[in-house]
mmCIF file of the N, C-alpha and C atoms, coordinates in Angstrom:
data_MODEL
# 
_entry.id   MODEL 
# 
loop_
_atom_site.group_PDB 
_atom_site.id 
_atom_site.type_symbol 
_atom_site.label_atom_id 
_atom_site.label_alt_id 
_atom_site.label_comp_id 
_atom_site.label_asym_id 
_atom_site.label_entity_id 
_atom_site.label_seq_id 
_atom_site.pdbx_PDB_ins_code 
_atom_site.Cartn_x 
_atom_site.Cartn_y 
_atom_site.Cartn_z 
_atom_site.occupancy 
_atom_site.B_iso_or_equiv 
_atom_site.pdbx_formal_charge 
_atom_site.auth_seq_id 
_atom_site.auth_comp_id 
_atom_site.auth_asym_id 
_atom_site.auth_atom_id 
_atom_site.pdbx_PDB_model_num 
ATOM 1   N N  . UNK A 1 1  ? 81.556 104.906 66.953  1.00 0.00 ? 1  UNK A N  1 
ATOM 2   C CA . UNK A 1 1  ? 82.254 103.434 67.454  1.00 0.00 ? 1  UNK A CA 1 
ATOM 3   C C  . UNK A 1 1  ? 81.371 102.452 68.555  1.00 0.00 ? 1  UNK A C  1 
ATOM 4   N N  . UNK A 1 2  ? 81.347 101.538 68.509  1.00 0.00 ? 2  UNK A N  1 
ATOM 5   C CA . UNK A 1 2  ? 80.390 100.782 69.667  1.00 0.00 ? 2  UNK A CA 1 
ATOM 6   C C  . UNK A 1 2  ? 81.880 99.381  70.044  1.00 0.00 ? 2  UNK A C  1 
ATOM 7   N N  . UNK A 1 3  ? 81.622 99.436  71.104  1.00 0.00 ? 3  UNK A N  1 
ATOM 8   C CA . UNK A 1 3  ? 81.853 97.470  71.498  1.00 0.00 ? 3  UNK A CA 1 
ATOM 9   C C  . UNK A 1 3  ? 80.593 96.785  71.669  1.00 0.00 ? 3  UNK A C  1 
ATOM 10  N N  . UNK A 1 4  ? 80.950 96.111  71.268  1.00 0.00 ? 4  UNK A N  1 
ATOM 11  C CA . UNK A 1 4  ? 79.683 94.942  71.011  1.00 0.00 ? 4  UNK A CA 1 
ATOM 12  C C  . UNK A 1 4  ? 79.767 93.186  71.562  1.00 0.00 ? 4  UNK A C  1 
ATOM 13  N N  . UNK A 1 5  ? 79.630 92.362  72.401  1.00 0.00 ? 5  UNK A N  1 
ATOM 14  C CA . UNK A 1 5  ? 79.891 91.078  73.081  1.00 0.00 ? 5  UNK A CA 1 
ATOM 15  C C  . UNK A 1 5  ? 78.535 91.030  73.668  1.00 0.00 ? 5  UNK A C  1 
ATOM 16  N N  . UNK A 1 6  ? 78.786 89.422  74.048  1.00 0.00 ? 6  UNK A N  1 
ATOM 17  C CA . UNK A 1 6  ? 77.428 88.856  74.512  1.00 0.00 ? 6  UNK A CA 1 
ATOM 18  C C  . UNK A 1 6  ? 76.921 89.720  75.825  1.00 0.00 ? 6  UNK A C  1 
ATOM 19  N N  . UNK A 1 7  ? 75.956 89.223  76.273  1.00 0.00 ? 7  UNK A N  1 
ATOM 20  C CA . UNK A 1 7  ? 75.694 89.809  77.578  1.00 0.00 ? 7  UNK A CA 1 
ATOM 21  C C  . UNK A 1 7  ? 76.344 88.983  78.574  1.00 0.00 ? 7  UNK A C  1 
ATOM 22  N N  . UNK A 1 8  ? 76.586 87.587  78.468  1.00 0.00 ? 8  UNK A N  1 
ATOM 23  C CA . UNK A 1 8  ? 76.991 86.796  79.637  1.00 0.00 ? 8  UNK A CA 1 
ATOM 24  C C  . UNK A 1 8  ? 78.173 87.427  79.082  1.00 0.00 ? 8  UNK A C  1 
ATOM 25  N N  . UNK A 1 9  ? 79.510 87.879  78.594  1.00 0.00 ? 9  UNK A N  1 
ATOM 26  C CA . UNK A 1 9  ? 80.437 88.332  78.593  1.00 0.00 ? 9  UNK A CA 1 
ATOM 27  C C  . UNK A 1 9  ? 80.795 89.820  79.414  1.00 0.00 ? 9  UNK A C  1 
ATOM 28  N N  . UNK A 1 10 ? 79.596 90.728  78.986  1.00 0.00 ? 10 UNK A N  1 
ATOM 29  C CA . UNK A 1 10 ? 79.831 91.847  80.316  1.00 0.00 ? 10 UNK A CA 1 
ATOM 30  C C  . UNK A 1 10 ? 79.438 91.500  81.256  1.00 0.00 ? 10 UNK A C  1 
ATOM 31  N N  . UNK A 1 11 ? 78.540 90.541  82.143  1.00 0.00 ? 11 UNK A N  1 
ATOM 32  C CA . UNK A 1 11 ? 78.519 89.599  83.605  1.00 0.00 ? 11 UNK A CA 1 
ATOM 33  C C  . UNK A 1 11 ? 79.975 89.105  84.156  1.00 0.00 ? 11 UNK A C  1 
ATOM 34  N N  . UNK A 1 12 ? 80.340 88.265  83.295  1.00 0.00 ? 12 UNK A N  1 
ATOM 35  C CA . UNK A 1 12 ? 81.758 87.784  83.994  1.00 0.00 ? 12 UNK A CA 1 
ATOM 36  C C  . UNK A 1 12 ? 82.847 89.204  84.114  1.00 0.00 ? 12 UNK A C  1 
ATOM 37  N N  . UNK A 1 13 ? 82.711 90.272  83.015  1.00 0.00 ? 13 UNK A N  1 
ATOM 38  C CA . UNK A 1 13 ? 83.892 90.708  83.586  1.00 0.00 ? 13 UNK A CA 1 
ATOM 39  C C  . UNK A 1 13 ? 83.143 91.919  84.271  1.00 0.00 ? 13 UNK A C  1 
ATOM 40  N N  . UNK A 1 14 ? 81.874 92.199  84.428  1.00 0.00 ? 14 UNK A N  1 
ATOM 41  C CA . UNK A 1 14 ? 81.643 92.642  86.050  1.00 0.00 ? 14 UNK A CA 1 
ATOM 42  C C  . UNK A 1 14 ? 82.582 92.230  87.096  1.00 0.00 ? 14 UNK A C  1 
ATOM 43  N N  . UNK A 1 15 ? 81.921 90.582  87.267  1.00 0.00 ? 15 UNK A N  1 
ATOM 44  C CA . UNK A 1 15 ? 81.635 89.648  88.314  1.00 0.00 ? 15 UNK A CA 1 
ATOM 45  C C  . UNK A 1 15 ? 84.045 89.633  88.509  1.00 0.00 ? 15 UNK A C  1 
ATOM 46  N N  . UNK A 1 16 ? 84.453 89.618  87.736  1.00 0.00 ? 16 UNK A N  1 
ATOM 47  C CA . UNK A 1 16 ? 86.282 89.624  87.545  1.00 0.00 ? 16 UNK A CA 1 
ATOM 48  C C  . UNK A 1 16 ? 86.284 90.525  88.157  1.00 0.00 ? 16 UNK A C  1 
ATOM 49  N N  . UNK A 1 17 ? 86.292 91.756  87.988  1.00 0.00 ? 17 UNK A N  1 
ATOM 50  C CA . UNK A 1 17 ? 86.762 93.758  88.137  1.00 0.00 ? 17 UNK A CA 1 
ATOM 51  C C  . UNK A 1 17 ? 86.070 93.804  89.253  1.00 0.00 ? 17 UNK A C  1 
ATOM 52  N N  . UNK A 1 18 ? 84.805 94.024  89.266  1.00 0.00 ? 18 UNK A N  1 
ATOM 53  C CA . UNK A 1 18 ? 84.183 94.549  90.767  1.00 0.00 ? 18 UNK A CA 1 
ATOM 54  C C  . UNK A 1 18 ? 83.610 93.745  91.626  1.00 0.00 ? 18 UNK A C  1 
ATOM 55  N N  . UNK A 1 19 ? 82.785 92.905  91.264  1.00 0.00 ? 19 UNK A N  1 
ATOM 56  C CA . UNK A 1 19 ? 82.252 91.998  92.353  1.00 0.00 ? 19 UNK A CA 1 
ATOM 57  C C  . UNK A 1 19 ? 83.157 91.197  92.997  1.00 0.00 ? 19 UNK A C  1 
ATOM 58  N N  . UNK A 1 20 ? 83.908 90.335  92.551  1.00 0.00 ? 20 UNK A N  1 
ATOM 59  C CA . UNK A 1 20 ? 85.222 89.637  93.779  1.00 0.00 ? 20 UNK A CA 1 
ATOM 60  C C  . UNK A 1 20 ? 86.185 90.549  94.173  1.00 0.00 ? 20 UNK A C  1 
ATOM 61  N N  . UNK A 1 21 ? 86.376 91.548  93.919  1.00 0.00 ? 21 UNK A N  1 
ATOM 62  C CA . UNK A 1 21 ? 88.018 92.094  94.385  1.00 0.00 ? 21 UNK A CA 1 
ATOM 63  C C  . UNK A 1 21 ? 86.710 92.802  95.643  1.00 0.00 ? 21 UNK A C  1 
ATOM 64  N N  . UNK A 1 22 ? 85.405 93.960  95.548  1.00 0.00 ? 22 UNK A N  1 
ATOM 65  C CA . UNK A 1 22 ? 84.830 94.211  96.506  1.00 0.00 ? 22 UNK A CA 1 
ATOM 66  C C  . UNK A 1 22 ? 84.508 92.983  97.714  1.00 0.00 ? 22 UNK A C  1 
ATOM 67  N N  . UNK A 1 23 ? 84.252 91.976  97.677  1.00 0.00 ? 23 UNK A N  1 
ATOM 68  C CA . UNK A 1 23 ? 83.506 90.969  98.538  1.00 0.00 ? 23 UNK A CA 1 
ATOM 69  C C  . UNK A 1 23 ? 85.453 90.404  98.491  1.00 0.00 ? 23 UNK A C  1 
ATOM 70  N N  . UNK A 1 24 ? 86.992 90.316  98.409  1.00 0.00 ? 24 UNK A N  1 
ATOM 71  C CA . UNK A 1 24 ? 87.649 90.322  98.577  1.00 0.00 ? 24 UNK A CA 1 
ATOM 72  C C  . UNK A 1 24 ? 88.231 91.725  100.398 1.00 0.00 ? 24 UNK A C  1 
ATOM 73  N N  . UNK A 1 25 ? 87.531 92.743  99.519  1.00 0.00 ? 25 UNK A N  1 
ATOM 74  C CA . UNK A 1 25 ? 88.058 93.935  100.771 1.00 0.00 ? 25 UNK A CA 1 
ATOM 75  C C  . UNK A 1 25 ? 87.025 93.569  101.857 1.00 0.00 ? 25 UNK A C  1 
ATOM 76  N N  . UNK A 1 26 ? 85.400 93.572  101.825 1.00 0.00 ? 26 UNK A N  1 
ATOM 77  C CA . UNK A 1 26 ? 84.691 93.331  102.485 1.00 0.00 ? 26 UNK A CA 1 
ATOM 78  C C  . UNK A 1 26 ? 85.117 92.604  103.489 1.00 0.00 ? 26 UNK A C  1 
ATOM 79  N N  . UNK A 1 27 ? 85.275 90.923  102.826 1.00 0.00 ? 27 UNK A N  1 
ATOM 80  C CA . UNK A 1 27 ? 85.612 89.809  104.164 1.00 0.00 ? 27 UNK A CA 1 
ATOM 81  C C  . UNK A 1 27 ? 87.071 90.471  105.035 1.00 0.00 ? 27 UNK A C  1 
ATOM 82  N N  . UNK A 1 28 ? 87.982 90.791  104.362 1.00 0.00 ? 28 UNK A N  1 
ATOM 83  C CA . UNK A 1 28 ? 89.281 90.903  104.930 1.00 0.00 ? 28 UNK A CA 1 
ATOM 84  C C  . UNK A 1 28 ? 88.452 91.991  105.970 1.00 0.00 ? 28 UNK A C  1 
ATOM 85  N N  . UNK A 1 29 ? 88.323 92.882  105.768 1.00 0.00 ? 29 UNK A N  1 
ATOM 86  C CA . UNK A 1 29 ? 87.698 94.226  106.623 1.00 0.00 ? 29 UNK A CA 1 
ATOM 87  C C  . UNK A 1 29 ? 87.073 93.585  108.463 1.00 0.00 ? 29 UNK A C  1 
ATOM 88  N N  . UNK A 1 30 ? 85.749 93.151  107.434 1.00 0.00 ? 30 UNK A N  1 
ATOM 89  C CA . UNK A 1 30 ? 85.272 92.624  108.497 1.00 0.00 ? 30 UNK A CA 1 
ATOM 90  C C  . UNK A 1 30 ? 85.950 91.352  109.778 1.00 0.00 ? 30 UNK A C  1 
ATOM 91  N N  . UNK A 1 31 ? 86.691 90.166  108.880 1.00 0.00 ? 31 UNK A N  1 
ATOM 92  C CA . UNK A 1 31 ? 87.324 89.543  109.607 1.00 0.00 ? 31 UNK A CA 1 
ATOM 93  C C  . UNK A 1 31 ? 88.591 90.250  110.357 1.00 0.00 ? 31 UNK A C  1 
ATOM 94  N N  . UNK A 1 32 ? 89.119 91.499  110.003 1.00 0.00 ? 32 UNK A N  1 
ATOM 95  C CA . UNK A 1 32 ? 90.414 92.190  110.732 1.00 0.00 ? 32 UNK A CA 1 
ATOM 96  C C  . UNK A 1 32 ? 89.591 92.899  111.584 1.00 0.00 ? 32 UNK A C  1 
ATOM 97  N N  . UNK A 1 33 ? 88.705 93.497  111.359 1.00 0.00 ? 33 UNK A N  1 
ATOM 98  C CA . UNK A 1 33 ? 88.140 94.234  112.791 1.00 0.00 ? 33 UNK A CA 1 
ATOM 99  C C  . UNK A 1 33 ? 87.678 93.351  113.805 1.00 0.00 ? 33 UNK A C  1 
ATOM 100 N N  . UNK A 1 34 ? 86.758 92.126  113.247 1.00 0.00 ? 34 UNK A N  1 
ATOM 101 C CA . UNK A 1 34 ? 85.408 91.462  113.839 1.00 0.00 ? 34 UNK A CA 1 
ATOM 102 C C  . UNK A 1 34 ? 86.387 90.335  114.863 1.00 0.00 ? 34 UNK A C  1 
ATOM 103 N N  . UNK A 1 35 ? 87.354 89.772  114.519 1.00 0.00 ? 35 UNK A N  1 
ATOM 104 C CA . UNK A 1 35 ? 87.864 87.996  114.659 1.00 0.00 ? 35 UNK A CA 1 
ATOM 105 C C  . UNK A 1 35 ? 88.857 88.377  115.372 1.00 0.00 ? 35 UNK A C  1 
ATOM 106 N N  . UNK A 1 36 ? 89.991 89.407  114.401 1.00 0.00 ? 36 UNK A N  1 
ATOM 107 C CA . UNK A 1 36 ? 91.538 89.474  114.951 1.00 0.00 ? 36 UNK A CA 1 
ATOM 108 C C  . UNK A 1 36 ? 91.965 90.899  115.511 1.00 0.00 ? 36 UNK A C  1 
ATOM 109 N N  . UNK A 1 37 ? 91.005 92.020  115.648 1.00 0.00 ? 37 UNK A N  1 
ATOM 110 C CA . UNK A 1 37 ? 90.275 92.478  116.559 1.00 0.00 ? 37 UNK A CA 1 
ATOM 111 C C  . UNK A 1 37 ? 91.608 94.213  116.371 1.00 0.00 ? 37 UNK A C  1 
ATOM 112 N N  . UNK A 1 38 ? 91.602 93.390  115.267 1.00 0.00 ? 38 UNK A N  1 
ATOM 113 C CA . UNK A 1 38 ? 92.635 94.621  114.701 1.00 0.00 ? 38 UNK A CA 1 
ATOM 114 C C  . UNK A 1 38 ? 91.588 96.220  114.272 1.00 0.00 ? 38 UNK A C  1 
ATOM 115 N N  . UNK A 1 39 ? 93.145 97.673  114.185 1.00 0.00 ? 39 UNK A N  1 
ATOM 116 C CA . UNK A 1 39 ? 92.769 99.011  114.266 1.00 0.00 ? 39 UNK A CA 1 
ATOM 117 C C  . UNK A 1 39 ? 91.799 98.972  112.624 1.00 0.00 ? 39 UNK A C  1 
ATOM 118 N N  . UNK A 1 40 ? 91.034 100.062 113.202 1.00 0.00 ? 40 UNK A N  1 
ATOM 119 C CA . UNK A 1 40 ? 90.525 100.591 111.725 1.00 0.00 ? 40 UNK A CA 1 
ATOM 120 C C  . UNK A 1 40 ? 91.468 100.292 110.433 1.00 0.00 ? 40 UNK A C  1 
ATOM 121 N N  . UNK A 1 41 ? 93.094 101.753 111.044 1.00 0.00 ? 41 UNK A N  1 
ATOM 122 C CA . UNK A 1 41 ? 93.648 101.908 109.565 1.00 0.00 ? 41 UNK A CA 1 
ATOM 123 C C  . UNK A 1 41 ? 94.365 100.406 109.501 1.00 0.00 ? 41 UNK A C  1 
ATOM 124 N N  . UNK A 1 42 ? 94.933 99.230  110.660 1.00 0.00 ? 42 UNK A N  1 
ATOM 125 C CA . UNK A 1 42 ? 95.472 98.349  109.986 1.00 0.00 ? 42 UNK A CA 1 
ATOM 126 C C  . UNK A 1 42 ? 94.284 97.348  109.528 1.00 0.00 ? 42 UNK A C  1 
ATOM 127 N N  . UNK A 1 43 ? 92.956 96.895  109.484 1.00 0.00 ? 43 UNK A N  1 
ATOM 128 C CA . UNK A 1 43 ? 92.499 96.442  108.994 1.00 0.00 ? 43 UNK A CA 1 
ATOM 129 C C  . UNK A 1 43 ? 92.139 96.948  107.247 1.00 0.00 ? 43 UNK A C  1 
ATOM 130 N N  . UNK A 1 44 ? 92.296 98.089  107.393 1.00 0.00 ? 44 UNK A N  1 
ATOM 131 C CA . UNK A 1 44 ? 92.067 99.041  105.806 1.00 0.00 ? 44 UNK A CA 1 
ATOM 132 C C  . UNK A 1 44 ? 93.218 98.860  104.874 1.00 0.00 ? 44 UNK A C  1 
ATOM 133 N N  . UNK A 1 45 ? 94.516 99.001  105.739 1.00 0.00 ? 45 UNK A N  1 
ATOM 134 C CA . UNK A 1 45 ? 95.508 98.367  104.591 1.00 0.00 ? 45 UNK A CA 1 
ATOM 135 C C  . UNK A 1 45 ? 95.519 96.732  104.350 1.00 0.00 ? 45 UNK A C  1 
ATOM 136 N N  . UNK A 1 46 ? 94.973 95.654  105.181 1.00 0.00 ? 46 UNK A N  1 
ATOM 137 C CA . UNK A 1 46 ? 95.089 94.645  104.557 1.00 0.00 ? 46 UNK A CA 1 
ATOM 138 C C  . UNK A 1 46 ? 94.436 94.546  104.427 1.00 0.00 ? 46 UNK A C  1 
ATOM 139 N N  . UNK A 1 47 ? 93.442 95.112  104.142 1.00 0.00 ? 47 UNK A N  1 
ATOM 140 C CA . UNK A 1 47 ? 91.909 94.759  103.111 1.00 0.00 ? 47 UNK A CA 1 
ATOM 141 C C  . UNK A 1 47 ? 92.539 95.414  101.848 1.00 0.00 ? 47 UNK A C  1 
ATOM 142 N N  . UNK A 1 48 ? 93.560 96.483  101.607 1.00 0.00 ? 48 UNK A N  1 
ATOM 143 C CA . UNK A 1 48 ? 93.415 96.746  100.216 1.00 0.00 ? 48 UNK A CA 1 
ATOM 144 C C  . UNK A 1 48 ? 94.715 95.148  100.112 1.00 0.00 ? 48 UNK A C  1 
ATOM 145 N N  . UNK A 1 49 ? 95.766 95.256  100.661 1.00 0.00 ? 49 UNK A N  1 
ATOM 146 C CA . UNK A 1 49 ? 97.050 94.683  100.745 1.00 0.00 ? 49 UNK A CA 1 
ATOM 147 C C  . UNK A 1 49 ? 96.623 92.989  99.873  1.00 0.00 ? 49 UNK A C  1 
ATOM 148 N N  . UNK A 1 50 ? 95.681 92.761  100.552 1.00 0.00 ? 50 UNK A N  1 
ATOM 149 C CA . UNK A 1 50 ? 94.235 90.888  100.038 1.00 0.00 ? 50 UNK A CA 1 
ATOM 150 C C  . UNK A 1 50 ? 94.073 91.051  98.824  1.00 0.00 ? 50 UNK A C  1 
ATOM 151 N N  . UNK A 1 51 ? 94.270 91.960  97.923  1.00 0.00 ? 51 UNK A N  1 
ATOM 152 C CA . UNK A 1 51 ? 94.243 92.531  97.037  1.00 0.00 ? 51 UNK A CA 1 
ATOM 153 C C  . UNK A 1 51 ? 94.543 91.625  95.606  1.00 0.00 ? 51 UNK A C  1 
ATOM 154 N N  . UNK A 1 52 ? 96.340 92.377  96.184  1.00 0.00 ? 52 UNK A N  1 
ATOM 155 C CA . UNK A 1 52 ? 97.399 91.762  95.141  1.00 0.00 ? 52 UNK A CA 1 
ATOM 156 C C  . UNK A 1 52 ? 97.615 90.410  94.790  1.00 0.00 ? 52 UNK A C  1 
ATOM 157 N N  . UNK A 1 53 ? 97.323 89.827  95.200  1.00 0.00 ? 53 UNK A N  1 
ATOM 158 C CA . UNK A 1 53 ? 97.545 88.367  95.451  1.00 0.00 ? 53 UNK A CA 1 
ATOM 159 C C  . UNK A 1 53 ? 96.614 87.905  94.096  1.00 0.00 ? 53 UNK A C  1 
ATOM 160 N N  . UNK A 1 54 ? 94.871 88.529  94.373  1.00 0.00 ? 54 UNK A N  1 
ATOM 161 C CA . UNK A 1 54 ? 93.933 87.891  92.631  1.00 0.00 ? 54 UNK A CA 1 
ATOM 162 C C  . UNK A 1 54 ? 93.783 89.018  91.904  1.00 0.00 ? 54 UNK A C  1 
ATOM 163 N N  . UNK A 1 55 ? 95.295 90.077  92.030  1.00 0.00 ? 55 UNK A N  1 
ATOM 164 C CA . UNK A 1 55 ? 95.181 90.859  90.494  1.00 0.00 ? 55 UNK A CA 1 
ATOM 165 C C  . UNK A 1 55 ? 96.407 90.432  90.151  1.00 0.00 ? 55 UNK A C  1 
ATOM 166 N N  . UNK A 1 56 ? 97.531 89.386  91.054  1.00 0.00 ? 56 UNK A N  1 
ATOM 167 C CA . UNK A 1 56 ? 98.846 88.783  90.426  1.00 0.00 ? 56 UNK A CA 1 
ATOM 168 C C  . UNK A 1 56 ? 98.348 87.561  89.922  1.00 0.00 ? 56 UNK A C  1 
ATOM 169 N N  . UNK A 1 57 ? 97.147 87.022  90.049  1.00 0.00 ? 57 UNK A N  1 
ATOM 170 C CA . UNK A 1 57 ? 96.095 85.467  90.040  1.00 0.00 ? 57 UNK A CA 1 
ATOM 171 C C  . UNK A 1 57 ? 95.833 85.786  88.111  1.00 0.00 ? 57 UNK A C  1 
ATOM 172 N N  . UNK A 1 58 ? 95.455 87.365  88.459  1.00 0.00 ? 58 UNK A N  1 
ATOM 173 C CA . UNK A 1 58 ? 94.550 87.917  87.371  1.00 0.00 ? 58 UNK A CA 1 
ATOM 174 C C  . UNK A 1 58 ? 95.782 87.901  86.046  1.00 0.00 ? 58 UNK A C  1 
ATOM 175 N N  . UNK A 1 59 ? 96.265 88.717  86.469  1.00 0.00 ? 59 UNK A N  1 
ATOM 176 C CA . UNK A 1 59 ? 97.978 88.705  85.382  1.00 0.00 ? 59 UNK A CA 1 
ATOM 177 C C  . UNK A 1 59 ? 98.123 87.818  84.785  1.00 0.00 ? 59 UNK A C  1 
ATOM 178 N N  . UNK A 1 60 ? 98.485 86.324  85.972  1.00 0.00 ? 60 UNK A N  1 
ATOM 179 C CA . UNK A 1 60 ? 98.933 84.825  85.442  1.00 0.00 ? 60 UNK A CA 1 
ATOM 180 C C  . UNK A 1 60 ? 98.457 84.923  84.575  1.00 0.00 ? 60 UNK A C  1 
ATOM 181 N N  . UNK A 1 61 ? 97.254 84.701  84.712  1.00 0.00 ? 61 UNK A N  1 
ATOM 182 C CA . UNK A 1 61 ? 96.164 84.370  83.937  1.00 0.00 ? 61 UNK A CA 1 
ATOM 183 C C  . UNK A 1 61 ? 95.310 84.726  82.917  1.00 0.00 ? 61 UNK A C  1 
ATOM 184 N N  . UNK A 1 62 ? 95.951 86.309  82.506  1.00 0.00 ? 62 UNK A N  1 
ATOM 185 C CA . UNK A 1 62 ? 95.202 87.006  81.410  1.00 0.00 ? 62 UNK A CA 1 
ATOM 186 C C  . UNK A 1 62 ? 95.095 86.427  80.153  1.00 0.00 ? 62 UNK A C  1 
ATOM 187 N N  . UNK A 1 63 ? 96.395 85.658  79.799  1.00 0.00 ? 63 UNK A N  1 
ATOM 188 C CA . UNK A 1 63 ? 95.741 85.114  78.229  1.00 0.00 ? 63 UNK A CA 1 
ATOM 189 C C  . UNK A 1 63 ? 95.021 83.618  78.229  1.00 0.00 ? 63 UNK A C  1 
ATOM 190 N N  . UNK A 1 64 ? 94.882 83.209  79.618  1.00 0.00 ? 64 UNK A N  1 
ATOM 191 C CA . UNK A 1 64 ? 93.129 81.950  79.716  1.00 0.00 ? 64 UNK A CA 1 
ATOM 192 C C  . UNK A 1 64 ? 92.097 83.137  79.571  1.00 0.00 ? 64 UNK A C  1 
ATOM 193 N N  . UNK A 1 65 ? 92.288 83.722  80.203  1.00 0.00 ? 65 UNK A N  1 
ATOM 194 C CA . UNK A 1 65 ? 90.859 84.425  80.099  1.00 0.00 ? 65 UNK A CA 1 
ATOM 195 C C  . UNK A 1 65 ? 90.971 85.416  78.962  1.00 0.00 ? 65 UNK A C  1 
ATOM 196 N N  . UNK A 1 66 ? 91.201 86.204  78.240  1.00 0.00 ? 66 UNK A N  1 
ATOM 197 C CA . UNK A 1 66 ? 91.804 86.523  76.314  1.00 0.00 ? 66 UNK A CA 1 
ATOM 198 C C  . UNK A 1 66 ? 90.519 86.016  75.861  1.00 0.00 ? 66 UNK A C  1 
ATOM 199 N N  . UNK A 1 67 ? 90.653 84.862  75.891  1.00 0.00 ? 67 UNK A N  1 
ATOM 200 C CA . UNK A 1 67 ? 89.905 83.264  75.303  1.00 0.00 ? 67 UNK A CA 1 
ATOM 201 C C  . UNK A 1 67 ? 88.169 83.258  75.461  1.00 0.00 ? 67 UNK A C  1 
ATOM 202 N N  . UNK A 1 68 ? 88.304 84.341  76.830  1.00 0.00 ? 68 UNK A N  1 
ATOM 203 C CA . UNK A 1 68 ? 86.563 83.560  77.013  1.00 0.00 ? 68 UNK A CA 1 
ATOM 204 C C  . UNK A 1 68 ? 86.194 85.393  76.774  1.00 0.00 ? 68 UNK A C  1 
ATOM 205 N N  . UNK A 1 69 ? 86.858 86.415  76.805  1.00 0.00 ? 69 UNK A N  1 
ATOM 206 C CA . UNK A 1 69 ? 86.518 87.347  76.439  1.00 0.00 ? 69 UNK A CA 1 
ATOM 207 C C  . UNK A 1 69 ? 86.507 88.459  75.217  1.00 0.00 ? 69 UNK A C  1 
ATOM 208 N N  . UNK A 1 70 ? 85.579 87.860  74.113  1.00 0.00 ? 70 UNK A N  1 
ATOM 209 C CA . UNK A 1 70 ? 85.396 88.589  73.068  1.00 0.00 ? 70 UNK A CA 1 
ATOM 210 C C  . UNK A 1 70 ? 84.434 89.753  72.664  1.00 0.00 ? 70 UNK A C  1 
ATOM 211 N N  . UNK A 1 71 ? 85.394 90.904  72.518  1.00 0.00 ? 71 UNK A N  1 
ATOM 212 C CA . UNK A 1 71 ? 84.570 92.005  72.182  1.00 0.00 ? 71 UNK A CA 1 
ATOM 213 C C  . UNK A 1 71 ? 84.783 92.450  70.728  1.00 0.00 ? 71 UNK A C  1 
ATOM 214 N N  . UNK A 1 72 ? 83.631 93.230  69.780  1.00 0.00 ? 72 UNK A N  1 
ATOM 215 C CA . UNK A 1 72 ? 84.065 92.940  68.569  1.00 0.00 ? 72 UNK A CA 1 
ATOM 216 C C  . UNK A 1 72 ? 83.397 95.070  69.127  1.00 0.00 ? 72 UNK A C  1 
ATOM 217 N N  . UNK A 1 73 ? 84.687 95.956  67.645  1.00 0.00 ? 73 UNK A N  1 
ATOM 218 C CA . UNK A 1 73 ? 84.826 97.089  67.893  1.00 0.00 ? 73 UNK A CA 1 
ATOM 219 C C  . UNK A 1 73 ? 83.703 97.587  66.729  1.00 0.00 ? 73 UNK A C  1 
ATOM 220 N N  . UNK A 1 74 ? 82.759 98.218  66.672  1.00 0.00 ? 74 UNK A N  1 
ATOM 221 C CA . UNK A 1 74 ? 82.089 98.181  65.398  1.00 0.00 ? 74 UNK A CA 1 
ATOM 222 C C  . UNK A 1 74 ? 82.261 100.215 65.327  1.00 0.00 ? 74 UNK A C  1 
ATOM 223 N N  . UNK A 1 75 ? 82.314 100.782 63.478  1.00 0.00 ? 75 UNK A N  1 
ATOM 224 C CA . UNK A 1 75 ? 82.384 101.973 63.646  1.00 0.00 ? 75 UNK A CA 1 
ATOM 225 C C  . UNK A 1 75 ? 81.474 102.611 63.043  1.00 0.00 ? 75 UNK A C  1 
ATOM 226 N N  . UNK A 1 76 ? 81.108 103.624 63.538  1.00 0.00 ? 76 UNK A N  1 
ATOM 227 C CA . UNK A 1 76 ? 79.806 104.048 63.285  1.00 0.00 ? 76 UNK A CA 1 
ATOM 228 C C  . UNK A 1 76 ? 79.471 104.682 61.367  1.00 0.00 ? 76 UNK A C  1 
ATOM 229 N N  . UNK A 1 77 ? 80.945 104.871 60.491  1.00 0.00 ? 77 UNK A N  1 
ATOM 230 C CA . UNK A 1 77 ? 80.626 104.805 59.518  1.00 0.00 ? 77 UNK A CA 1 
ATOM 231 C C  . UNK A 1 77 ? 80.123 104.003 58.329  1.00 0.00 ? 77 UNK A C  1 
# 
């Protein structure tokens, strides 16, 4: 069995699943430690908690986003 899709769809999926969350994590970590002068533990907790709204928005937009992600499953038989 293989999963097929457009290359641009794969890039878009990687962007939403990995690139944006890592960017949010790093941004909040830098802001918390450098600008707000928080400790490392507080900064780490804040950066993880900052992802909650992101994933909530993704969840609320899941039906709209499902229309832009098209994959097909092919059987080897």
